[in-house]
C-alpha positions as CSV (number, residue, x, y, z in Angstrom):
1,M,0.0,0.0,0.0
2,P,1.3,3.5,-0.7
3,D,2.2,5.8,2.1
4,C,-0.5,8.5,1.8
5,S,1.4,10.8,4.2
6,V,4.3,11.3,1.8
7,V,4.5,14.8,0.3
8,L,4.6,14.8,-3.4
9,S,7.6,16.4,-5.2
10,T,8.8,17.0,-8.7
11,T,11.5,14.4,-8.3
12,D,9.1,11.5,-7.7
13,H,6.3,10.7,-10.1
14,S,5.4,7.3,-8.7
15,R,2.4,5.7,-10.4
16,D,1.5,4.0,-7.1
17,S,1.2,7.2,-5.0
18,A,-2.6,6.9,-4.7
19,G,-2.9,3.1,-4.6
20,M,-5.0,3.1,-7.8
21,T,-4.7,1.1,-11.0
22,Y,-4.9,4.0,-13.5
23,V,-4.9,7.3,-11.7
24,Y,-2.0,8.9,-9.9
25,P,-1.3,12.5,-8.8
26,V,2.1,14.2,-9.3
27,V,3.6,17.6,-8.9
28,S,4.6,18.8,-12.3
29,R,7.4,21.4,-13.0
30,R,6.1,22.1,-16.5
31,A,2.4,22.2,-15.6
32,G,3.1,24.3,-12.5
33,G,1.0,22.4,-10.0
34,V,-0.7,19.1,-9.4
35,S,-1.1,17.0,-12.5
36,L,-3.5,14.0,-12.3
37,G,-2.0,11.3,-14.4
38,I,-3.8,8.6,-16.2
39,N,-1.7,5.5,-16.7
40,L,-3.1,3.3,-19.6
41,N,0.0,1.1,-19.5
42,P,0.0,-0.5,-16.0
43,N,2.0,-3.4,-17.4
44,N,5.1,-1.2,-17.9
45,A,5.1,-1.8,-21.7
46,C,5.9,0.8,-24.4
47,N,6.8,0.8,-28.1
48,W,9.8,3.0,-27.4
49,H,12.6,2.5,-24.8
50,C,13.8,5.9,-23.8
51,I,17.2,6.0,-22.2
52,Y,16.0,8.3,-19.4
53,C,12.7,6.6,-18.7
54,Q,12.0,6.3,-14.9
55,V,9.7,3.3,-15.3
56,P,11.2,0.1,-13.8
57,N,11.1,-3.2,-15.6
58,L,10.2,-1.4,-18.8
59,G,9.2,-3.8,-21.6
60,R,8.2,-3.6,-25.2
61,G,4.6,-3.9,-26.2
62,G,1.2,-2.5,-25.6
63,P,-1.2,-2.4,-22.6
64,P,-3.8,-5.0,-21.5
65,P,-7.5,-4.1,-21.9
66,I,-8.5,-1.0,-20.0
67,D,-11.4,-1.2,-17.5
68,L,-13.1,2.1,-18.4
69,G,-15.5,1.8,-15.5
70,L,-12.7,1.5,-13.0
71,L,-10.9,4.5,-14.6
72,A,-14.1,6.6,-14.2
73,R,-14.5,5.6,-10.6
74,E,-10.8,6.3,-9.8
75,L,-11.0,9.7,-11.4
76,D,-14.1,10.6,-9.4
77,M,-12.5,9.5,-6.1
78,M,-9.3,11.4,-6.8
79,L,-11.1,14.5,-8.0
80,D,-13.3,14.4,-4.9
81,D,-10.3,14.2,-2.7
82,L,-8.5,17.1,-4.5
83,Q,-11.6,19.3,-4.5
84,S,-12.1,18.8,-0.8
85,G,-8.7,20.4,-0.2
86,E,-7.5,17.8,2.2
87,F,-5.3,16.0,-0.3
88,L,-3.6,19.3,-1.3
89,V,-2.9,20.2,2.3
90,R,-1.6,16.7,3.2
91,R,0.5,16.0,0.3
92,V,1.4,19.0,-1.9
93,P,3.8,21.8,-1.2
94,A,2.0,25.1,-0.4
95,A,3.1,26.9,-3.5
96,L,1.8,24.2,-5.8
97,R,-1.6,23.4,-4.3
98,R,-3.8,23.6,-7.4
99,L,-4.9,21.0,-9.9
100,V,-3.8,22.2,-13.3
101,D,-4.4,19.2,-15.6
102,I,-5.4,15.6,-16.2
103,A,-2.7,14.0,-18.3
104,F,-2.6,10.8,-20.3
105,S,1.0,9.8,-19.5
106,G,2.0,6.8,-17.3
107,N,4.3,3.8,-17.9
108,G,4.2,3.6,-21.7
109,E,2.7,5.2,-24.8
110,P,-0.9,6.1,-23.9
111,T,-2.2,5.9,-27.5
112,S,-1.2,2.2,-27.7
113,A,-4.4,1.4,-25.7
114,R,-7.3,0.4,-28.0
115,E,-9.6,2.2,-25.6
116,F,-7.7,5.5,-25.8
117,P,-10.5,7.6,-27.4
118,D,-13.0,6.1,-24.9
119,A,-10.6,7.0,-22.1
120,V,-10.5,10.6,-23.4
121,M,-14.3,10.7,-23.1
122,V,-14.2,9.3,-19.6
123,A,-11.7,12.0,-18.6
124,S,-13.7,14.8,-20.3
125,D,-16.9,13.6,-18.7
126,A,-15.2,13.6,-15.3
127,V,-14.0,17.2,-15.8
128,A,-17.5,18.3,-16.7
129,R,-19.1,16.4,-13.8
130,H,-16.8,18.0,-11.3
131,Q,-17.3,21.4,-12.8
132,L,-13.7,21.9,-13.7
133,T,-14.0,22.7,-17.4
134,N,-12.6,26.2,-17.0
135,D,-9.9,25.3,-14.5
136,V,-8.4,21.9,-15.6
137,R,-7.0,21.0,-19.0
138,L,-6.8,17.6,-20.5
139,R,-3.3,16.7,-21.9
140,L,-1.8,13.8,-23.8
141,I,1.9,13.2,-23.4
142,T,2.9,11.0,-26.4
143,N,5.8,10.0,-28.6
144,G,3.4,10.5,-31.6
145,S,4.4,7.2,-33.3
146,L,0.8,5.9,-33.5
147,I,-1.0,8.9,-35.0
148,D,-1.6,7.0,-38.2
149,R,-4.1,4.8,-36.4
150,R,-7.7,5.9,-36.9
151,S,-8.6,5.4,-33.2
152,V,-5.7,7.6,-32.1
153,R,-6.8,10.4,-34.5
154,R,-10.3,10.0,-33.2
155,G,-8.9,10.4,-29.6
156,L,-7.1,13.6,-30.7
157,E,-10.2,15.1,-32.2
158,L,-12.1,14.4,-28.9
159,L,-9.2,15.8,-26.9
160,S,-9.4,19.0,-29.0
161,R,-13.1,19.3,-28.6
162,A,-12.6,19.1,-24.8
163,G,-10.2,22.0,-24.9
164,G,-7.2,19.8,-24.5
165,E,-3.7,19.7,-25.9
166,V,-0.9,17.4,-26.9
167,W,2.7,17.3,-25.7
168,F,4.6,15.5,-28.5
169,K,8.0,14.1,-27.7
170,V,10.9,15.2,-30.0
171,D,14.2,14.5,-28.2
172,A,16.2,14.4,-31.5
173,A,15.8,14.7,-35.2
174,D,18.4,12.4,-36.7
175,A,18.1,8.6,-36.9
176,R,21.2,7.8,-34.9
177,S,20.2,10.0,-31.9
178,L,16.6,8.7,-32.0
179,A,17.9,5.1,-31.8
180,R,20.3,6.0,-28.9
181,I,17.9,8.2,-26.9
182,N,14.5,6.8,-27.6
183,G,15.2,3.2,-28.6
184,T,13.3,3.6,-31.9
185,R,14.1,3.3,-35.6
186,I,11.4,5.8,-36.5
187,N,12.0,7.7,-39.8
188,V,12.5,11.4,-39.2
189,A,10.4,12.4,-42.2
190,A,7.5,10.2,-40.8
191,M,7.9,11.8,-37.4
192,G,7.6,15.2,-39.0
193,R,4.5,14.2,-40.9
194,R,2.9,12.9,-37.8
195,L,3.8,16.0,-35.8
196,G,2.1,18.1,-38.5
197,E,-1.0,15.9,-38.5
198,C,-1.2,16.0,-34.7
199,G,-1.0,19.8,-34.8
200,A,-3.8,19.9,-37.3
201,L,-6.1,17.8,-35.1
202,C,-5.3,19.3,-31.7
203,P,-3.2,22.1,-30.2
204,T,0.3,20.6,-29.9
205,W,3.5,21.5,-28.1
206,V,6.7,19.7,-28.6
207,Q,8.5,18.5,-25.5
208,T,12.2,17.9,-25.6
209,C,14.2,16.2,-22.9
210,L,17.9,17.3,-22.8
211,F,20.7,15.8,-20.7
212,T,24.3,14.8,-20.9
213,L,25.3,11.2,-21.8
214,D,28.8,10.3,-20.6
215,G,29.3,13.9,-19.8
216,Q,28.3,15.3,-23.2
217,P,25.1,17.0,-24.4
218,L,23.9,16.6,-28.0
219,S,26.7,17.3,-30.5
220,S,26.6,20.4,-32.7
221,V,25.5,18.3,-35.7
222,E,22.7,16.6,-33.6
223,L,21.7,20.0,-32.2
224,D,21.5,21.6,-35.6
225,A,19.3,18.7,-36.8
226,L,17.0,19.1,-33.8
227,M,16.8,22.9,-34.2
228,G,16.1,22.7,-37.9
229,F,13.3,20.2,-37.3
230,L,11.6,22.4,-34.7
231,V,11.9,25.5,-36.8
232,A,10.5,23.7,-39.8
233,H,7.3,22.9,-37.9
234,K,6.8,26.2,-36.1
235,G,3.7,26.9,-38.2
236,T,1.9,23.8,-36.9
237,I,2.9,23.7,-33.2
238,C,2.1,26.0,-30.3
239,G,5.7,26.0,-29.1
240,V,8.4,23.9,-27.4
241,H,8.9,22.8,-23.8
242,L,12.6,22.2,-23.2
243,Y,13.3,20.4,-20.0
244,G,16.2,18.6,-18.1
245,L,16.3,15.5,-16.0
246,A,14.5,15.8,-12.7
247,R,14.0,12.1,-11.8
248,P,16.5,9.2,-12.0
249,S,16.3,6.8,-14.9
250,A,15.4,3.2,-14.2
251,Q,17.2,2.0,-17.3
252,T,20.7,0.4,-17.5
253,A,22.2,3.6,-18.8
254,A,21.2,5.6,-15.7
255,P,24.8,6.0,-14.4
256,R,25.8,7.6,-17.7
257,L,23.1,10.3,-17.5
258,A,23.3,13.7,-15.9
259,R,21.4,17.0,-15.9
260,V,22.5,19.5,-18.6
261,A,23.6,22.9,-17.4
262,E,20.7,25.4,-17.2
263,A,22.7,28.0,-19.1
264,W,23.1,25.6,-22.0
265,L,19.3,25.1,-22.0
266,Q,18.6,28.8,-21.9
267,R,21.0,29.4,-24.8
268,L,19.2,26.8,-26.9
269,A,15.8,28.4,-25.9
270,S,17.1,31.8,-27.0
271,H,18.2,30.5,-30.4
272,L,14.8,29.0,-31.0
273,R,13.0,32.1,-29.9
274,D,15.1,34.1,-32.4
275,Q,13.7,31.8,-35.0
276,G,10.1,32.7,-34.0
277,L,9.3,29.8,-31.7
278,T,7.6,30.1,-28.3
279,V,9.8,28.2,-25.8
280,T,9.5,27.4,-22.1
281,V,12.4,26.0,-20.0
282,S,12.3,23.6,-17.0
283,P,15.9,22.9,-16.0
């Protein structure tokens, strides 16, 4: 059983913090408050294998069938607790005691669940039922690799209708770096096409995790490829979230990873802003 007296922090995004199957609260740096996570991959399976992923025993694959009724009940229970104020006082630092979003994230790629569009409806209905439509945003945190699926596109349309947005992972824009960082052989051109399609279906931000590997950040060649990719898509995205490591990786490469200097992140952000992009930085 989880210890429900533990105060949440940005360095611990445990999916077990509420003792539920699908729903878990975290304190999010980028969201600026409490983010209520929806984990559609409780079996710790993903179609990517990111080098910095904090999920233990991460495997390849998709999730088991999702119990939508249980998801709805867990959302109601957690939202009741959050709205009563008791949860926030017990477990959230004073400066962050506000619910800002409900985010499809978790222990794998959320859109790999067949029930993804239905889960979006469950979350949207819960927001309306708790009269949080004007205060809480639905978000999807995704690697974007499954946007060609009809069901995923349907889910994005529903997310957009609910006033939600997408955070689309782009950690690199060359094949070698994508294989090293994200454990995927995805084609860069295909990634760009999917990003454009995602932006057309739902407001979309790019999120980019930056760090050092064996003491080195991205090389100048890799960085140029990433910057070129982001600038090429500035017309279809809302902006870019640049962020550094806050939580330890649970993957074998963990000892080789370290946070990148904040000044380095800020210089990159400045270069991107000079190219007309909106950029936020979470060191």
